[in-house]
N, C-alpha and C positions, 0 to 999 in steps of 0.2 A: 613157674617162670622159666623160660628157656635159659639155658646156661650161658648163651652168647650175649644176652642183654642184662645179665646180672650186674649190679654195681660192682665196679672194680675189675670186671672181666676184661681180658685182652681184646676180645672181639668188639666190645663196646668202645674201647679206646680207638681202635682202628676205624670204626664207623664214624666217630666224632671227627677224626682227622680228615676223613674223606669228605664229609659234609662241609667242613670248613673250607677245604680246597675248592669244592664245587661252588660255594658261595663267593669265594674270592674271584674265581674265574668268571662267574656271571656278572660280577660288579665291575670288573676291569674295563670292558668296552665303554660303559656309561661314564665311568670316571675319566677315561681318556677323552671321550667326546666332550664332556663338560670342561675338561682341562683345555681342549682345543678352542672351545667357544670362549672361554675366559681369556685365553691368549689372544685370540682374534679380536675380541672386544677391546682388550687392552691395547692392541696394536692400532686399531682404528682410532681409538680415543687419543692415543699418542700422536698419530698422524694428524688428526684434526687440530690438536693443540699446537703442533709445529706449524701448520698452515695458517693458523689464525693471524699471526702477525703479518705474514705475507699478504693475506687478503686485505688487511687493514692498510698496509703500505701501498698496495696496488690501487685501492680505492682513493687514497689520499693523492697519489701522483697520476691518477687516471686522466684528467683533463689535459695535463701537460704532455703525457705520452700520446694521447689521442691527437693533440695538436701537432706534435712532431711527426707522427705517422701520417697525418693528413697532409702536412707540408711536403713530406718526402714523396707521398703519392702524387701530389700536384706537380712536383718537380719531375718526377718520372714520366708523367703523362705529357708534360711540356716538352721534355727531351725527346719523347717518342714522336710527338707531332713535328718537332723541328727536323727530326731525322727523316720523316716521310714527306716533308714539304719540298716540292720541287721549285727552285727559284724561277721566277717569271723571267723570260728572256728579255734582255734590254731592247728597247725600241730604238733602232738605228735611225739617225737623221738621214735626210736625202744626201747631204754632203758626205756622210760616212759611207753610204752605199756607193757613192760615186768615187770613193777613194781620195777625196780631197785632203783629208788629214795627213796623208802621206807626203804632202808637199812641204818641204822645209823652208824656213825663212830665217833671216839673220837675228830676229828678236825672239825666236822660239815661241811664237804666238800660239795660244790655244784655239784661236779661231781658224777655221779652214779657209776662210775668205776674208781679205782685208784690203782696204784702200785708204790711203792718207794723201791728201793733196792740198796744195796752197789755194785758198779760196780766191785770192786776188789774181794770181798768175796762172792758176790751173796746173802748176807743176806737180807731177806725181812724185811723192816722196817715198811711198811704199805701196807696193802692189802685190797681191797674192790671190791668184784665182779670181781676179776681179770681173771676169766675163761669165763666170758660172751662174746659171739661173737656178735659184733655190727658193723654197718657201720663206716668207719674210715675217710671218707671225704678226705681232701687233705693230710692227713698223708700218703696217697698212694704215693705222690710225693717223699717221702724218698726212696722208692724202685725204682722209676723211675730214680732218680738221681744216686743211687748206681749202677744200670745196665749201665747207660751212662758212668759213670766214669770208671767202671771196663772194659768196652769194649775198652777203650783207643782210641776212635774215635777222629779224628782231631777236635779240639775245634774251629779252625778258618774257618771251612766249613760254607759257607752261606746257610741258610735255609729260605725259604719263607713261610709265613703264607698263607694257602689256605682256601677255603670254608669248606674243610673237618675238619679244626681245630675249626670251630665255634661251640659253645656249643648248641646242640639241646636237651640236657637232662634237664637242668635247665634254659636255656635262660640267663645265666650270661653274664655280659658285659666284654669287654676287650679293652684296649687302643691300642692293636696290631691289626690294621686293616688288612683285607685281602689284600695281596700284599706286606705287610711289610717284609723286609728281614733283618735278624740279623744272627750273627754267632751262631754256636752250643753252644759255651761257654756263650754267652750273654743270650740265651734262658734258659740254665741250671741255670744261676744265677737268672733270674727272676722267674723261676719255684720254686726254693728252698727257695729263700728269701721272695718274695712277693706273692707266690702261684699263679703265672700267669698260667691260665688253657690252653690258646692257645699255650703257650710256651711248656708246658708239653706234650700236645697232638702232637705238631709238632716233638718233640724229639722222641716220640714213633713211629710216622708215618714214620720217616726217618731212623729208626733203620734198620740194615740189616735184611731182611726178612719181613719188613713192620710192620704195626700195629698189625696184628694178630700174627706174629712171636714174637713181643715184649711182648705181653700179655702172650703168652706161656712161654716166658723166665722169666717173673715176677713170675708166679706160680711155675716154676721149681726152681727158686732161693729160694722162700719161703720154698719149700719142703726140699731143700738142707740145709737150716738153721734150720730145725726142727720146722718151723712155721706151725703146723698142723691145726690150727684153721683159717688159712688165705686163702683168695681167691680173685683174682683180675679179673676184666673184662675189664678194661681200665686204662690208665696211669695218669688220673687227679684226680680222687676221686669224680667226680661229680655224678657218679652212686652209689646208695645206696647198690649195690650188691658187692662192694668192702668191704670186711669184715675181721675183725681180733679180737684178744683178747689182753688184756693188757700184758699178758705174752709173746705172740708172738711179740708184738711191742717193748717190752723191749729188746728182743733178737735182733731185727732189729736195734734198736738204738745203741746197743753195737757194732754191726758189722759196721754200718755206721760211728761211731765215729773213727774207725781205718783208715778211708779214709780222708786224709788231705784236699782234695778239698771240700768234703762235710762239713767238719768242718768250712772251710773258708766261703763258700757260704751261709750256713744256718744262720750264725751269723753275716753276713754283715749288718750293720745298714741301709744302703741306697745304691742305685745304679742308674746310669744314662746311658741311651742309646740314640744314635743319630738315629732318624727316619726321613729320608728326611732332611728337613730344621728345624725340631723341635728336641728339647732335652727333653726326657721324664724322669722324676725322679720317682723312686720307693722307697718305704720304707719297712722295715721289718714288717711282720704282727705280730711279737711278740715284744712289746715295752720293755720287760725285758732285751733285748740284749743291750739296751742303758743305763740301770741302773747301777750305779757304785757299788751297793751292791750285784750284781750278777756276778758270774764267770761262764758263760755258754759256754760249749764246742761244743754243737750241739743242734739244736732245730727244730721243725716243728709244725705248727698249722694246723687246719682243721675245716671246718664247712659246713654242709648242714643240712637241717631241720631234716632229718632222723637220723643224727649222733649226733646232738647237737654240742656244742663247744668242740673241742679236742686239746690236747697239749701233745707233748713228748719232753723231754729235757735230756741232760746230763749236769750236773752242779756240781761244787765243793762247798760244804757247810760244814762249821766247820771242814775243813781239810779232808773231805771224798768225794770221787768221787761217785756221785749218778746218777741213771737213774730214771726218773719220767715219769709216764704215767697217763694222766687224760682224760677220755672219757665221752661223754654225759653230759657235764656241762651245766647247765641252766643259761642263762644270758650272755651278751656280754663280760664282763670282769671277769666272775666268774672263768674261768680256770686259769687266771693269779693270781686271789686272792687265789685260792687253792694252787698254787705253793708258794705264799707268806706265807700261813699258815704253809705249810710243812717246809719252810726255818726257820721260827720263832720257830717252834716246835723243830727242830733238833739243832738249835743254843742254845736253852735252855737246851737240853739234847743231846749233840753231840754223846754220846755213848749209845743212847737209844736202848733197847733190841728189839724193834720192837713191832708192834701190828697188828694182823690179824683180820679183820672183817669177819664174816661168810659170805660165798657166798650164797646169798639168791635168786639169779636169777632163780634157778631151780624150786623153789616152788612158786615164785611170777610171773612167766611168764604167 
């Protein structure tokens, strides 16, 4: 046996130490790797344990958070749309284009055209641009009603609304569907009281001579009455080519007031008609007829964008019978407010000598 490997020899001891060191060196990387894996595994597990409550909470509050996010998204989209929407330009009335609203008057009327006169004496109490010729919208129906009444046509004759009566000028709506049948009297009531366009058109269409003949008769009647600033192209007022002046309209109101049927129908507060199995209720377009402080004998309202808000009335104020015309008023209720201003003014000075505002339309047009 070699001396270096004999038991107890120094050589053998050194060899044992070297082998042990080699074994430790070879085992260290694996142990380190295993240790790293253990640590990593422990870290992942710890992370998962920490996230678990969060996931549960998120799941529990999910619908609410989603709803909030959805609402926020909708609001954002709406705000974006509003930011990109370009406001549609306002449609100017003919009176605005002519500069009539620049004309001042003592009552600060919203109407660019006004005329108030004593029906009996023809004294002009207030005048503002009364010679301006403007679109008159549904004030047209006053002439339509006058012709139907004067023709003494049977009021119980049934008339059916047809496609020809549908508004293609402005696209306005109507509760009188195509195929609806009412009597001439019912259509006349609706046309004058609630300004029903299909009713007015059907009245003109069924007039002897047809619609064209009716329009010719409208213009002939205007000429007969001395309404030289007036021209009609259809019976509803939807066309802006139906035009007149305050002076002409005051003359028409005076004539129409002499017709008992027109007085009754234009001042009727409400009216019901049976259409099939339904009952349609209509209200007067002029709420002043329901007011206890007003004594209105005849009235008619009108509106299209080119004409502005219009109103003609015969009324008794402070013991005087008056005819009032308001054209091209700005604002939904401004024409009625103008009438109220005139009433208050006249009640304060019932024998007012009148006030004429200079007609400025010729220079401001």
